[in-house]
C-alpha positions in Angstrom: -38.5 -97.6 8.3 -35.6 -95.4 7.4 -36.7 -91.9 6.2 -34.6 -89.7 4.1 -34.0 -86.5 6.0 -35.2 -83.3 4.3 -32.7 -80.6 3.3 -32.8 -77.6 5.6 -34.8 -74.6 4.2 -32.7 -71.8 2.7 -34.7 -69.4 4.7 -33.4 -70.9 8.0 -29.8 -71.5 7.0 -27.5 -69.1 8.9 -25.5 -66.7 6.8 -22.0 -66.1 8.1 -21.0 -62.5 8.3 -18.7 -61.1 5.7 -15.0 -61.3 6.6 -13.5 -57.9 7.7 -12.6 -55.7 4.7 -14.9 -57.6 2.3 -18.2 -55.8 3.0 -18.4 -52.4 1.3 -18.8 -49.9 4.1 -17.5 -46.9 2.1 -20.6 -44.8 2.6 -20.9 -45.6 6.3 -17.2 -45.0 6.9 -17.4 -41.6 5.1 -20.4 -40.6 7.3 -18.6 -41.6 10.4 -15.6 -39.6 9.4 -17.7 -36.5 8.8 -19.2 -36.9 12.3 -15.7 -37.0 13.8 -14.6 -34.0 11.6 -17.6 -32.0 12.8 -16.9 -32.9 16.4 -13.2 -31.8 16.1 -14.3 -28.6 14.2 -16.2 -27.7 17.3 -13.1 -28.3 19.4 -11.2 -26.1 17.1 -13.7 -23.3 17.6 -13.4 -23.7 21.3 -9.6 -23.3 21.0 -10.1 -20.3 18.8 -12.5 -18.6 21.2 -10.3 -19.2 24.2 -6.7 -19.1 23.2 -6.8 -18.1 19.5 -9.1 -15.8 17.5 -12.6 -16.6 16.4 -15.8 -14.8 15.6 -18.2 -13.8 12.9 -17.1 -11.3 10.3 -17.7 -10.6 6.6 -20.6 -13.0 6.6 -18.5 -16.0 7.7 -17.3 -17.8 10.8 -13.6 -17.6 11.2 -11.1 -19.2 13.7 -7.4 -18.9 13.9 -4.7 -20.6 16.0 -1.2 -19.4 15.9 2.1 -20.8 17.1 2.2 -23.5 19.7 -1.6 -23.6 20.1 -2.0 -25.0 16.6 0.3 -27.9 17.5 -1.5 -28.4 20.7 -4.8 -28.8 18.8 -3.2 -31.2 16.4 -2.0 -33.3 19.3 -5.5 -33.3 20.8 -6.9 -34.6 17.5 -4.4 -37.4 17.2 -4.9 -38.3 20.9 -8.7 -38.4 20.3 -8.4 -41.1 17.6 -5.6 -43.0 19.3 -7.1 -43.3 22.8 -10.6 -44.2 21.7 -9.5 -46.8 19.1 -7.1 -48.4 21.6 -9.6 -48.6 24.4 -12.9 -49.3 22.7 -12.0 -49.7 19.0 -14.4 -46.9 18.0 -14.4 -43.1 17.7 -17.7 -41.2 18.3 -18.6 -41.4 14.6 -17.9 -45.1 14.3 -19.9 -45.9 17.5 -22.9 -44.0 16.3 -22.9 -45.8 12.9 -22.0 -49.3 14.3 -18.4 -49.6 13.1 -15.2 -50.7 14.8 -11.5 -51.0 14.0 -10.2 -54.7 13.6 -7.2 -56.7 12.4 -7.4 -58.3 9.0 -8.6 -61.5 10.7 -11.3 -59.7 12.7 -9.4 -59.6 16.0 -8.6 -56.6 18.1 -5.6 -54.6 16.8 -2.5 -54.0 18.8 -1.5 -50.6 20.3 1.3 -50.3 17.8 -1.1 -50.9 14.9 -3.5 -48.2 16.2 -0.5 -45.8 16.6 0.5 -46.4 12.9 -3.0 -45.8 11.5 -3.3 -42.7 13.8 -0.1 -41.1 12.6 -0.9 -41.8 9.0 -4.1 -39.9 9.3 -2.0 -36.8 8.7 -1.3 -38.1 5.2 -4.9 -39.3 4.7 -6.2 -35.8 5.6 -4.2 -34.2 2.8 -4.9 -31.8 1.3 -8.1 -31.3 3.3 -11.1 -33.3 4.7 -9.6 -36.8 4.2 -9.3 -36.4 0.4 -6.3 -38.7 0.1 -7.8 -41.3 2.4 -11.2 -41.1 0.6 -9.6 -41.6 -2.8 -7.6 -44.5 -1.5 -10.8 -46.2 -0.2 -12.8 -45.4 -3.3 -10.1 -46.6 -5.8 -8.5 -49.4 -3.9 -9.9 -52.9 -4.1 -9.7 -53.4 -0.4 -11.6 -50.2 0.4 -9.0 -49.1 3.0 -7.2 -45.8 3.5 -3.4 -45.6 3.7 -3.3 -45.9 7.5 -5.2 -49.1 7.4 -3.0 -50.6 4.7 0.1 -49.8 6.6 -1.2 -51.0 10.0 -2.9 -54.0 8.4 -6.2 -53.0 10.0 -9.7 -52.6 8.6 -13.1 -51.2 9.6 -16.0 -53.6 10.0 -19.5 -53.7 11.4 -19.5 -53.8 15.2 -21.6 -56.3 17.2 -24.8 -54.8 18.5 -23.8 -52.6 21.4 -26.2 -51.5 24.2 -26.4 -47.8 25.0 -25.0 -46.7 21.6 -26.6 -43.3 22.4 -23.9 -42.7 25.0 -21.7 -41.6 22.1 -23.8 -38.5 22.0 -22.5 -37.5 25.4 -19.1 -36.1 24.0 -21.1 -34.4 21.2 -23.3 -32.7 23.8 -20.2 -31.8 25.9 -18.5 -30.1 23.0 -21.7 -28.2 22.2 -21.9 -27.0 25.8 -18.2 -25.9 25.9 -18.6 -24.2 22.6 -21.6 -22.2 23.8 -19.7 -21.3 27.1 -16.6 -20.2 25.1 -18.7 -18.1 22.7 -20.4 -16.4 25.6 -17.1 -15.7 27.3 -15.7 -14.3 24.0 -18.8 -12.1 23.6 -18.3 -10.7 27.0 -14.6 -10.2 27.1 -13.2 -10.7 23.6 -15.2 -8.0 21.8 -13.7 -5.3 23.9 -11.5 -3.2 21.7 -9.9 0.2 21.3 -10.1 2.1 18.1 -7.3 4.0 16.5 -8.2 6.9 14.2 -5.7 9.1 12.5 -3.9 9.8 9.2 -7.0 8.9 7.3 -7.2 5.3 8.6 -8.8 3.4 11.5 -8.5 0.0 13.0 -9.4 -1.9 16.2 -6.9 -3.4 18.6 -7.1 -5.3 22.0 -8.5 -3.3 24.9 -5.5 -4.2 27.1 -3.1 -2.6 24.7 -1.9 0.9 24.4 -0.2 3.2 21.9 3.5 2.8 22.1 5.6 6.0 22.5 8.9 4.2 21.8 9.1 1.3 19.4 12.1 -0.9 18.7 11.1 -2.1 15.3 12.4 -5.4 13.9 12.1 -4.4 10.3 11.1 -1.3 8.3 10.0 -2.6 4.9 8.2 0.4 3.4 8.9 0.8 -0.3 9.2 4.5 -0.4 9.2 7.8 1.5 7.6 7.4 4.9 4.4 9.6 5.3 3.5 8.7 8.9 3.7 5.9 11.5 2.2 4.7 14.8 2.3 1.7 17.0 0.1 -0.2 19.5 1.3 -3.0 21.7 1.4 -5.0 24.9 1.7 -2.4 27.7 4.9 -0.4 27.4 6.8 -3.3 25.8 8.8 -2.0 22.9 9.3 -5.3 21.1 5.8 -6.8 21.3 4.0 -4.3 19.2 2.2 -3.8 15.9 3.7 -0.9 13.9 1.5 0.7 11.3 3.0 3.1 8.8 2.4 4.6 5.3 4.8 5.2 2.5 4.7 7.1 -0.8 5.5 4.9 -3.8 6.8 6.1 -7.1 4.7 3.6 -9.1 1.1 2.8 -8.3 0.3 -0.7 -7.1 -3.2 -2.1 -7.7 -4.9 -5.5 -7.9 -4.1 -5.5 -11.6 -0.3 -5.2 -11.2 0.1 -6.8 -7.7 1.9 -9.8 -9.3 4.5 -7.4 -10.6 5.1 -6.0 -7.1 5.5 -9.4 -5.5 9.2 -10.0 -6.4 10.3 -6.5 -5.3 8.4 -6.9 -2.0 9.8 -10.4 -1.4 13.4 -9.3 -2.1 13.0 -6.3 0.3 11.6 -8.4 3.1 14.2 -11.1 2.6 17.1 -8.5 2.7 15.8 -6.8 5.8 15.3 -10.0 7.8 18.6 -11.4 6.8 20.3 -8.2 7.9 18.8 -8.9 11.3 20.0 -12.5 11.4 16.7 -14.0 10.5 14.9 -15.4 7.4 11.6 -15.4 5.6 9.4 -18.2 6.8 6.5 -17.9 4.4 5.1 -15.5 1.8 4.2 -13.6 -0.2 0.6 -14.6 0.5 -2.1 -12.5 -1.2 -4.8 -11.0 1.0 -7.3 -8.1 1.2 -6.9 -5.4 3.8 -9.7 -2.9 4.1 -10.7 -3.5 0.5 -7.1 -3.0 -0.7 -4.9 -5.6 -2.3 -2.1 -6.8 -0.1 0.7 -9.2 0.6 1.7 -11.0 3.8 5.1 -12.4 4.9 6.2 -14.2 8.1 9.8 -14.2 9.2 12.3 -14.3 12.1 15.0 -11.9 13.3 17.2 -11.2 16.3 17.2 -7.9 18.2 19.5 -7.3 21.2 20.2 -11.1 21.3 16.5 -11.7 21.6 14.9 -14.0 19.0 11.9 -12.3 17.4 9.2 -13.2 15.0 7.3 -10.9 12.6 4.2 -10.9 10.4 4.7 -8.3 7.7 1.6 -7.0 5.8 1.6 -4.7 2.9 -1.7 -3.0 1.6 -1.5 -1.0 -1.6 -3.7 2.1 -2.4 -2.2 3.2 -5.7 0.9 5.2 -4.8 0.2 4.9 -1.1 1.6 1.8 0.7 0.3 0.8 4.2 2.8 -1.4 6.1 2.0 -3.4 9.2 4.8 -5.1 11.2 3.4 -7.4 13.9 6.6 -8.2 15.9 6.8 -10.3 19.0 8.9 -12.5 21.2 8.0 -16.1 21.7 6.4 -15.4 25.1 3.9 -13.0 23.6 3.4 -14.8 20.2 -0.3 -15.7 20.7 -1.3 -12.3 22.1 0.4 -10.2 19.4 -0.7 -12.4 16.5 -4.2 -12.3 17.8 -4.1 -8.5 17.9 -2.4 -8.4 14.5 -5.3 -10.4 13.0 -7.8 -8.0 14.6 -6.0 -5.0 13.2 -5.8 -6.5 9.7 -9.5 -7.4 9.7 -10.7 -4.0 10.9 -8.2 -1.8 9.0 -10.1 0.8 7.0 -8.9 3.7 4.9 -11.4 6.5 5.8 -13.1 8.3 2.9 -11.9 11.9 2.7 -14.5 14.3 1.3 -12.9 16.7 -1.2 -9.7 14.7 -1.3 -10.3 13.1 -4.6 -9.8 14.3 -8.2 -11.2 12.4 -11.1 -9.8 12.8 -14.6 -9.4 11.1 -18.0 -6.2 9.9 -19.5 -5.0 7.9 -22.5 -1.8 6.8 -20.8 -2.7 3.2 -21.7 -3.6 4.0 -25.3 -7.3 4.6 -24.9 -9.0 7.2 -22.8 -10.3 5.9 -19.4 -11.4 7.3 -16.1 -8.9 7.6 -13.2 -9.1 8.7 -9.6 -6.3 10.2 -7.5 -5.9 11.8 -4.1 -5.3 15.5 -4.1 -1.8 15.0 -2.9 -1.0 12.8 -5.9 -1.2 9.5 -4.0 -3.7 6.6 -4.4 -3.9 6.7 -8.3 -6.5 4.2 -9.5 -7.7 3.3 -13.0 -11.5 2.8 -12.7 -12.5 1.9 -16.3 -10.7 -0.3 -18.8 -12.2 0.5 -22.2 -10.3 -0.8 -25.1 -12.1 1.3 -27.8 -14.2 4.5 -27.8 -13.8 7.6 -25.8 -14.7 9.1 -22.4 -14.9 12.7 -21.2 -16.2 15.1 -18.5 -16.1 12.9 -15.4 -17.8 14.2 -12.3 -17.4 12.8 -8.8 -20.5 12.7 -6.5 -20.4 14.8 -3.2 -20.1 11.6 -1.1 -17.3 10.3 -3.2 -18.9 7.0 -4.2 -20.0 7.5 -7.8 -18.5 9.0 -11.0 -20.6 10.1 -13.9 -19.0 10.7 -17.3 -19.6 10.9 -21.1 -19.0 7.7 -23.0 -18.7 7.1 -26.8 -18.6 3.4 -27.7 -16.8 3.9 -31.0 -15.8 6.7 -33.3 -18.8 8.7 -34.7 -21.2 7.0 -32.3 -23.5 8.9 -30.0 -22.4 10.1 -26.5 -24.2 8.7 -23.5 -23.9 9.4 -19.8 -22.5 6.5 -17.8 -21.9 5.9 -14.1 -19.3 3.9 -12.2 -18.6 3.3 -8.5 -15.5 4.8 -7.1 -14.0 1.3 -6.7 -14.6 0.6 -10.5 -17.7 -1.6 -10.0 -21.3 -1.3 -11.2 -20.6 0.3 -14.6 -23.9 1.3 -16.3 -25.3 3.4 -19.1 -27.8 6.0 -17.6 -29.0 7.5 -20.9 -29.2 4.7 -23.5 -31.7 6.7 -25.7 -30.6 7.7 -29.2 -29.3 11.2 -28.3 -26.0 12.9 -27.7 -25.5 13.8 -24.0 -22.8 15.9 -22.5 -21.3 17.5 -19.4 -22.9 15.6 -16.4 -22.5 17.5 -13.1 -23.8 16.8 -9.6 -26.0 19.0 -7.4 -24.3 19.8 -4.0 -26.7 17.5 -2.2 -26.2 14.6 -4.7 -29.8 14.3 -5.6 -29.8 15.8 -9.1 -27.6 15.7 -12.2 -27.5 18.5 -14.7 -26.4 17.7 -18.3 -26.7 18.9 -21.9 -28.5 17.0 -24.6 -29.8 17.3 -28.1 -32.9 15.3 -27.3 -35.0 18.4 -28.0 -33.3 18.9 -31.4 -31.1 21.8 -30.1 -28.5 21.4 -27.4 -30.3 22.3 -24.1 -29.8 21.9 -20.4 -31.6 19.1 -18.6 -31.9 17.7 -15.0 -32.3 14.0 -14.0 -32.0 11.8 -11.0 -28.6 10.0 -10.4 -30.1 6.8 -11.8 -31.1 8.4 -15.1 -34.8 8.7 -14.3 -36.9 11.9 -14.0 -35.4 13.8 -16.9 -36.6 17.5 -17.0 -35.8 20.1 -19.6 -34.6 23.5 -18.2 -33.8 25.6 -21.3 -35.7 25.9 -24.6 -34.1 27.6 -27.4 -32.3 27.3 -30.7 -28.9 28.3 -29.4 -26.4 25.8 -28.2 -26.3 25.5 -24.4 -23.8 23.1 -22.8 -21.6 22.4 -19.7 -23.9 23.2 -16.8 -22.4 23.3 -13.3 -24.2 23.9 -10.0 -23.3 26.7 -7.6 -22.2 25.5 -4.1 -25.7 26.3 -2.6 -27.4 24.5 -5.5 -29.6 27.5 -6.4 -27.9 28.4 -9.6 -26.3 26.9 -12.7 -23.4 28.4 -14.7 -23.3 27.2 -18.3 -22.1 28.1 -21.8 -24.4 29.4 -24.5 -23.7 30.3 -28.1 -24.2 34.0 -28.9 -27.1 35.1 -31.1 -26.5 36.0 -34.8 -25.6 39.5 -33.8 -22.8 38.2 -31.6 -19.6 36.4 -32.5 -20.5 32.7 -33.0 -18.7 31.6 -29.9 -19.7 30.1 -26.5 -20.2 32.7 -23.7 -20.6 32.3 -20.0 -24.1 32.5 -18.5 -25.9 31.8 -15.2 -29.5 31.0 -14.4 -31.6 29.7 -11.5 -31.6 25.9 -10.9 -35.1 25.7 -12.3 -34.1 27.3 -15.6 -35.4 30.8 -15.0 -33.5 34.1 -14.7 -30.8 33.5 -17.4 -28.1 36.1 -17.3 -25.1 36.6 -19.6 -21.8 37.3 -17.8 -19.2 37.7 -20.6 -19.0 39.4 -24.0 -15.4 39.0 -25.0 -15.2 37.6 -28.6 -13.4 34.4 -27.5 -14.3 30.8 -26.9 -15.2 30.0 -23.3 -14.9 26.5 -21.7 -15.4 24.6 -18.5 -16.9 27.0 -15.9 -16.4 26.1 -12.2 -17.7 27.8 -9.1 -15.5 28.9 -6.2 -16.6 27.1 -2.9 -18.0 30.4 -1.5 -20.1 30.9 -4.7 -18.7 34.4 -5.3 -16.5 33.6 -8.4 -16.5 31.4 -11.5 -13.3 30.2 -13.0 -13.2 29.1 -16.7 -10.9 28.5 -19.7 -10.8 30.8 -22.7 -8.5 31.5 -25.6 -6.0 34.3 -25.1 -3.0 35.3 -27.3 -3.0 32.1 -29.3 -3.2 29.9 -26.2 -5.9 28.9 -23.7 -5.6 30.3 -20.2 -7.5 30.1 -16.9 -9.6 33.2 -16.0 -11.9 34.1 -13.1 -14.9 36.5 -13.0 -17.3 37.5 -10.2 -20.5 35.4 -10.2 -22.6 38.5 -10.8 -20.4 39.6 -13.7 -17.6 42.2 -14.0 -14.1 42.3 -15.1 -12.3 39.0 -16.1 -9.0 38.3 -14.4 -6.4 35.9 -15.7 -5.3 33.4 -13.0 -3.0 31.0 -14.9 -1.3 31.8 -18.2 1.9 31.8 -20.2 3.2 30.2 -23.4 1.6 26.9 -22.6 -2.1 25.9 -22.8 -3.7 25.8 -19.4 -7.3 24.5 -19.2 -10.2 22.8 -17.4 -9.9 24.4 -13.9 -11.6 22.9 -10.9 -11.7 24.4 -7.4 -10.8 22.5 -4.2 -13.6 22.4 -1.5 -11.6 24.7 0.8 -10.9 27.3 -2.0 -7.2 27.2 -1.5 -6.2 25.2 -4.6 -7.3 25.1 -8.2 -6.4 22.0 -10.1 -6.0 22.3 -13.9 -4.6 20.6 -17.0 -1.6 21.9 -18.9 0.9 21.0 -21.6 3.6 23.1 -19.9 5.5 19.9 -19.4 5.6 16.8 -21.5 3.4 14.8 -21.5 0.4 17.0 -20.6 -0.5 16.5 -17.0 -2.5 17.8 -14.1 -1.3 20.7 -11.9 -2.2 22.5 -8.7 -2.3 26.3 -8.3 -2.0 27.2 -4.6 -4.0 30.4 -4.5 -2.4 31.8 -1.3 1.1 31.9 -2.8 0.6 31.5 -6.5 2.8 28.5 -6.5 2.1 25.8 -9.1 3.0 22.1 -8.5 2.6 19.1 -10.7 0.1 16.5 -9.6 0.4 13.6 -12.1 3.3 12.4 -14.2 2.0 10.0 -17.0 4.7 8.1 -18.8 2.7 8.5 -22.0 -0.4 10.0 -23.4 -2.0 12.9 -21.5 -4.0 13.6 -18.4 -6.9 16.0 -18.7 -10.7 16.6 -18.2 -10.4 16.8 -14.4 -13.0 17.4 -11.6 -12.5 17.8 -7.9 -14.9 16.1 -5.4 -17.2 18.8 -4.0 
């Protein structure tokens, strides 16, 4: 009897594998690519630790390759993909995830096809981390990157392979080499010399030395040179890093760096062209020791020798620091590595007593400014568009400025604080009172100020953060403008005379705890802005005289007043330098009103600031 055969069960019917290119392997391919990228990143770190520059700084891992070593690394990357895909059809990432490179029909691709897809990886990598290739796979119907489309190849599932774990061997090898390279770098690469001088410091390779003679490829400073030094490879005059400083006529800060770019680019281009070279790249913005800067790279010819230079500018107001990292081709890697080390570690040292803080409305609204005592390094710290500021006081360590701030006309005055770099602005006395005249104690632990929080204007103390307020004086008379003596034991201040005296402010002193008040002056004139001499023996101040305001001085225990600065102009708001050799003050003797310096040994007066508009005033020298 003939039986009708049963149809095979669907569960037992074999399912043919999907043709190459039709199975969606985007996720698996992306994961394999990331494994390869991680592996090659480890190789890059090995290069950086051995022939480039790598390490840990600023909370990040960094690695750099310069010159020929970058191209060597790129060649290693391409060889990695080419050799593995020609021999076994798989990179490490593909083998771990069970993928292989095949022709469109599933066969093994030719060497030429692998070469094409390898070279086009450069395009697929753009702009970083396979972005172009990933977009091509994600958007394209065939899920293939540009290299696969050009080479007519695809990526498919690989047949089960024994010992797939062997792919971890190269991963382990890279990890071991990376550890060995890091150890080698920690033993030998961290050795460095330190240069300290002219208010700056930086590290440079231990095998280098300061150069006595330097044949400089290009001097691109934008003003009068202040100083210069050089470090380099042995006694070689050409393979060196030259560091110099220049005085600029116009301050350059982060805010107007864009305006400085064209001038710097034109200057660098002109200098390199005069030496038979050209600008290769730049300007590139960077930060050097917390300062805004620009970097250029270029070529030149000196004594028939081809040279390359990396030129770095760092701007500190009216001071420009210039680094020229120049080298021949033979020393390119060594000098560029040393150049990177110098740029990373370059620091402008804080200079106690070297800063003067003041107010100015040169931009239309009064704001706080900081300048070096030689007139360089001018910085605008606040950028208020409305309101008013007054009486800035710089902390003894130079990190913080306290000042009076009025948010809008007729509003109350509060005491504010700001860091010397312009950050961390804060209101220290937000209570509904008028505060005035903040001034630091010599040890930086207390702040004296005047306030009407007790109905009359009295003298108070508080901590630098605004806490721990303590009242020192208790009376109905106006008491303002306290200032500590250099030893911190006394306060000079201004107090309105009693009803039997002319109703003007007179100069007084008292102990720092508010006891032992003593009147020093009795001239029927208005006194302003007392300031102690560094030795504590004298107090300078401003008072009216002959229709103008002049600067006077008196012994700290009283006595005869002596006029220090006077004339037909108004001279006001004196502040003593820490060494006692100079008194800074404001004056309208020139237009616009500016800051000036009295050199006490000679009596010579020099101009410190030159605002293009408005006026500079209300100054205070760092203790």
